[in-house]
Steps between C-alpha positions, in 0.01 A plus 500: 500500500874545458673725751590758234145515356332841509139568405541878489500522119205265448164643400201354684274309481726200458375177343650169608454191283562143612549224244420129507591330175557185300755475222426256220594438141228578245433238235244703306392865476189614314432855382174500700704476820465127566818348644593134534745413777751216504431436869192563720484805728567447869192699607184664370539862397243778494348593165678839518846348545785618281673281243857591408754368256868473587801549275794306642840647418728283711815639663592853398809705573671813372808425290757641258564351158710554189775736621750613234692812401486693172742732325205724416121490494297462182176323597340303783600138443573197715776395261846626589673706234853639493623511858666784688868488593406496868296226666282504808599237760163326528654189657624664821249787499178377335220751443261466795120519511229475765157347447329822611710728282570325171286557192498326164712735291800516268771733633813665368765689692603770252844646567524875445868515600762256625328485842155663473192330361123512454260223602249445217206261484341397172157603629587720800753722321780680684440442872834583658862604453800354676871447525723194503631610842160456673255209517211558257156427652220697327183495710168357387264779609208257534669285762782713640749220418768506231422368154844338522844558654818521292805490730774756433768236558389315186582774249879496484658733243499555124146629445446774240218738414240313297575159649201307631435239766183312400291270719140403561307474823197278557248588771363261764157527338301351218309691231129433455240612247134538592228464238151579631220342296137607558212312342196692370220508754318698764682755711661339804609700802826413666665358188860538610817315584809548716856370481695366796868409504581210731840353573688275734849541639731210573631593845759221510 
């Protein structure tokens, strides 16, 4: 166990599971549960072994897209309208995100005076207020990390009440939909599934 691991908050009894697995491409799947593999298995598995499917998403990272300013707000759109007099210096002070803080959301910084503003998400609503004199880093309450960081040095002057800074953030995650299909038949105990997220980190 890691040196900082503590078992004080764990509720016993604890169950430890060890996994031995093969990964193979499926060439055919039947609704009765019969699977055809592209390559043979490396070992024989017990009749009660689990079969899982994997959704491969490739490399994922939090990022910022489509930053522009608006004279005023009328509707959520990714198309820039009439710009504000002022401009945010996104070249020298780009909006920053972390993988464990960013969410997929459209944001607008809504100026309420020449220096004060609200942070508004299309889905999250008003989540913070701020000032051009201080770095803006509203916290994602689920992770304890900022949704994004807007550096104070990027604002400059010339902002007016009603002006907007618009940008989008994309999370380091992928959306999935789950459709559970149950065929008519006798009652079966233990009809359930679980989801596991697995990932690799390039340490180089």
